[in-house]
C-alpha positions as semicolon CSV with decimal commas, in nm:
position;residue;x (nm);y (nm);z (nm)
1;X;0,040;0,004;-0,055
2;X;0,092;0,378;-0,092
3;X;0,157;0,571;0,193
4;X;0,289;0,929;0,051
5;X;0,160;1,126;-0,244
6;X;0,490;1,354;-0,342
7;X;0,347;1,653;-0,573
8;X;0,508;1,880;-0,788
9;X;0,398;2,217;-0,713
10;X;0,374;2,458;-1,079
11;X;0,105;2,332;-1,340
12;X;0,009;2,046;-1,124
13;X;-0,121;2,216;-0,799
14;X;-0,104;2,574;-0,887
15;X;-0,128;2,718;-1,212
16;X;0,118;2,981;-1,147
17;X;0,232;3,080;-1,521
18;X;0,128;3,458;-1,561
19;X;0,299;3,546;-1,197
20;X;0,606;3,395;-1,340
21;X;0,555;3,533;-1,657
22;X;0,542;3,894;-1,570
23;X;0,798;3,865;-1,287
24;X;1,051;3,745;-1,575
25;X;0,949;4,023;-1,789
26;X;1,033;4,242;-1,480
27;X;1,330;4,127;-1,437
28;X;1,393;4,090;-1,825
29;X;1,359;4,488;-1,873
30;X;1,527;4,554;-1,549
31;X;1,823;4,484;-1,713
32;X;1,734;4,526;-2,049
33;X;1,654;4,253;-2,218
34;X;1,381;4,199;-2,486
35;X;1,054;4,023;-2,299
36;X;0,889;3,700;-2,379
37;X;0,576;3,614;-2,411
38;X;0,352;3,427;-2,207
39;X;0,389;3,067;-2,418
40;X;0,727;3,119;-2,384
41;X;0,784;3,157;-1,972
42;X;0,571;2,824;-2,012
43;X;0,810;2,621;-2,221
44;X;1,088;2,722;-2,027
45;X;0,927;2,664;-1,630
46;X;1,058;2,296;-1,489
47;X;1,408;2,317;-1,424
48;X;1,439;2,624;-1,136
49;X;1,486;2,977;-1,163
50;X;1,868;2,976;-1,318
51;X;1,715;2,765;-1,589
52;X;1,430;2,980;-1,659
53;X;1,606;3,257;-1,667
54;X;1,907;3,138;-1,888
55;X;1,596;3,026;-2,130
56;X;1,416;3,349;-2,137
57;X;1,772;3,555;-2,229
58;X;1,758;3,320;-2,554
59;X;2,117;3,289;-2,586
60;X;2,313;3,583;-2,399
61;X;2,487;3,496;-2,112
62;X;2,599;3,805;-1,918
63;X;2,849;3,772;-1,665
64;X;2,589;3,907;-1,397
65;X;2,328;3,630;-1,439
66;X;2,342;3,542;-1,079
67;X;2,271;3,846;-1,012
68;X;1,950;3,876;-1,296
69;X;1,876;3,506;-1,096
70;X;1,852;3,678;-0,768
71;X;1,646;3,982;-0,875
72;X;1,391;3,702;-1,029
73;X;1,362;3,514;-0,723
74;X;1,303;3,823;-0,494
75;X;1,043;4,002;-0,745
76;X;0,869;3,656;-0,747
77;X;0,870;3,550;-0,401
78;X;0,790;3,927;-0,265
79;X;0,497;3,968;-0,557
80;X;0,232;3,789;-0,374
81;X;0,117;3,554;-0,660
82;X;-0,144;3,784;-0,739
83;X;-0,253;3,590;-1,043
84;X;-0,217;3,190;-0,958
85;X;-0,445;2,994;-0,853
86;X;-0,506;2,649;-0,758
87;X;-0,627;2,369;-0,995
88;X;-0,978;2,260;-0,943
89;X;-1,102;1,991;-0,688
90;X;-0,728;1,971;-0,569
91;X;-0,775;2,124;-0,223
92;X;-1,017;1,893;-0,153
93;X;-0,823;1,554;-0,296
94;X;-0,563;1,680;-0,016
95;X;-0,793;1,698;0,270
96;X;-0,949;1,338;0,156
97;X;-0,579;1,167;0,134
98;X;-0,485;1,325;0,446
99;X;-0,781;1,228;0,632
100;X;-0,689;0,837;0,493
101;X;-0,358;0,884;0,656
102;X;-0,116;0,987;0,305
103;X;0,203;1,190;0,382
104;X;0,159;1,458;0,158
105;X;0,473;1,609;0,012
106;X;0,579;1,864;-0,258
107;X;0,864;1,897;-0,426
108;X;0,947;2,202;-0,597
109;X;1,210;2,350;-0,832
110;X;1,102;2,695;-0,752
111;X;1,347;2,801;-0,478
112;X;1,235;2,727;-0,086
113;X;1,138;3,082;-0,001
114;X;0,888;3,105;-0,275
115;X;0,706;2,750;-0,266
116;X;0,679;2,812;0,150
117;X;0,506;3,123;0,049
118;X;0,298;2,959;-0,224
119;X;0,194;2,690;0,000
120;X;0,093;2,929;0,288
121;X;-0,126;3,123;0,075
122;X;-0,286;2,863;-0,117
123;X;-0,280;2,566;0,086
124;X;-0,321;2,714;0,436
125;X;-0,593;2,461;0,522
126;X;-0,353;2,141;0,397
127;X;-0,091;2,012;0,659
128;X;0,181;1,914;0,421
129;X;0,432;1,670;0,600
130;X;0,742;1,817;0,406
131;X;0,777;2,122;0,153
132;X;1,100;2,047;-0,070
133;X;1,241;2,354;-0,272
134;X;1,526;2,469;-0,440
135;X;1,827;2,487;-0,183
136;X;2,194;2,473;-0,183
137;X;2,328;2,163;-0,169
138;X;2,052;1,910;-0,281
139;X;2,018;1,863;-0,654
140;X;1,699;1,993;-0,800
141;X;1,430;1,769;-1,033
142;X;1,518;1,560;-1,257
143;X;1,766;1,447;-1,045
144;X;1,685;1,213;-0,782
145;X;1,834;1,361;-0,492
146;X;1,533;1,563;-0,423
147;X;1,247;1,285;-0,366
148;X;1,519;1,105;-0,204
149;X;1,599;1,312;0,071
150;X;1,191;1,394;0,094
151;X;1,128;1,004;0,147
152;X;1,388;1,068;0,411
153;X;1,217;1,312;0,571
154;X;0,881;1,103;0,564
155;X;1,023;0,845;0,667
156;X;0,922;0,623;0,354
157;X;1,083;0,400;0,023
158;X;1,035;0,486;-0,287
159;X;0,789;0,207;-0,343
160;X;0,569;0,316;-0,084
161;X;0,517;0,689;-0,264
162;X;0,388;0,781;-0,571
163;X;0,504;1,131;-0,714
164;X;0,226;1,366;-0,881
165;X;0,383;1,638;-1,163
166;X;0,271;1,779;-1,525
167;X;0,592;1,804;-1,689
168;X;0,878;1,621;-1,867
169;X;1,065;1,732;-1,530
170;X;0,858;1,536;-1,326
171;X;0,840;1,235;-1,543
172;X;1,189;1,207;-1,531
173;X;1,205;1,278;-1,196
174;X;0,953;0,922;-1,118
175;X;1,173;0,772;-1,305
176;X;1,494;0,861;-1,175
177;X;1,387;0,798;-0,826
178;X;1,208;0,457;-0,861
179;X;0,883;0,548;-0,753
180;X;0,557;0,534;-0,965
181;X;0,426;0,843;-1,139
182;X;0,104;1,025;-1,243
183;X;0,100;1,294;-1,467
184;X;-0,152;1,511;-1,488
185;X;-0,283;1,675;-1,823
186;X;-0,403;2,019;-1,725
187;X;-0,041;2,147;-1,676
188;X;0,210;2,278;-1,867
189;X;0,270;1,961;-2,088
190;X;0,103;1,828;-2,369
191;X;0,034;1,420;-2,342
192;X;0,243;1,363;-2,628
193;X;0,545;1,555;-2,474
194;X;0,510;1,358;-2,163
195;X;0,466;0,972;-2,351
196;X;0,793;1,069;-2,529
197;X;1,018;1,086;-2,191
198;X;0,807;0,749;-2,090
199;X;0,511;0,865;-1,908
200;X;0,240;0,571;-1,903
201;X;-0,032;0,691;-1,587
202;X;-0,250;1,000;-1,658
203;X;-0,539;1,179;-1,529
204;X;-0,751;1,475;-1,650
205;X;-0,920;1,538;-1,314
206;X;-0,881;1,531;-0,947
207;X;-1,150;1,270;-0,918
208;X;-0,953;1,046;-1,212
209;X;-0,639;1,162;-0,962
210;X;-0,825;1,077;-0,687
211;X;-0,872;0,710;-0,842
212;X;-0,551;0,632;-1,000
213;X;-0,337;0,701;-0,670
214;X;-0,612;0,431;-0,517
215;X;-0,556;0,179;-0,767
216;X;-0,158;0,217;-0,758
């Protein structure tokens, strides 16, 4: 029996795309670079803030890259996420899983402060057992290190966990960590993209996700 469900944040639990996009453009404008479209921002997310900014710079490699990334992180962390929203049915799903004894965790490539802030604002009713955001010394998705660290914090094995995500990065993470993965189809990547990287389990609604979790 599964004991823990690990959730990606952006594109899985919450639609953060507009807030990410607006803060990327605020950052690009601040440092004199062309802005990007919302579609580009969605395509660029998934591997953390550094890769997001690098992709947004479109091949340019400025010496002050870390300064630009730091500005973006600070801007995003303190913007209040005014245009972010939780996908339909997920609050009730999380409550139901929690009431049934599942341990719940978030694993995001968003910096820890930003991950904590989103959880605090949008999931105040949910007591997550562990929240992992990007931090020094631990590799982020798709490396398995962040999953192993979270499993250890939860006191469960990979066989006892399920990883729920929306992207190619999340699919690779589940495969690399050796845990069962479920892909939601309301996020930032197409089903075909997910199939191409090895995804096999798909859901289109929160109710389908609950049933899939119970079936694994």
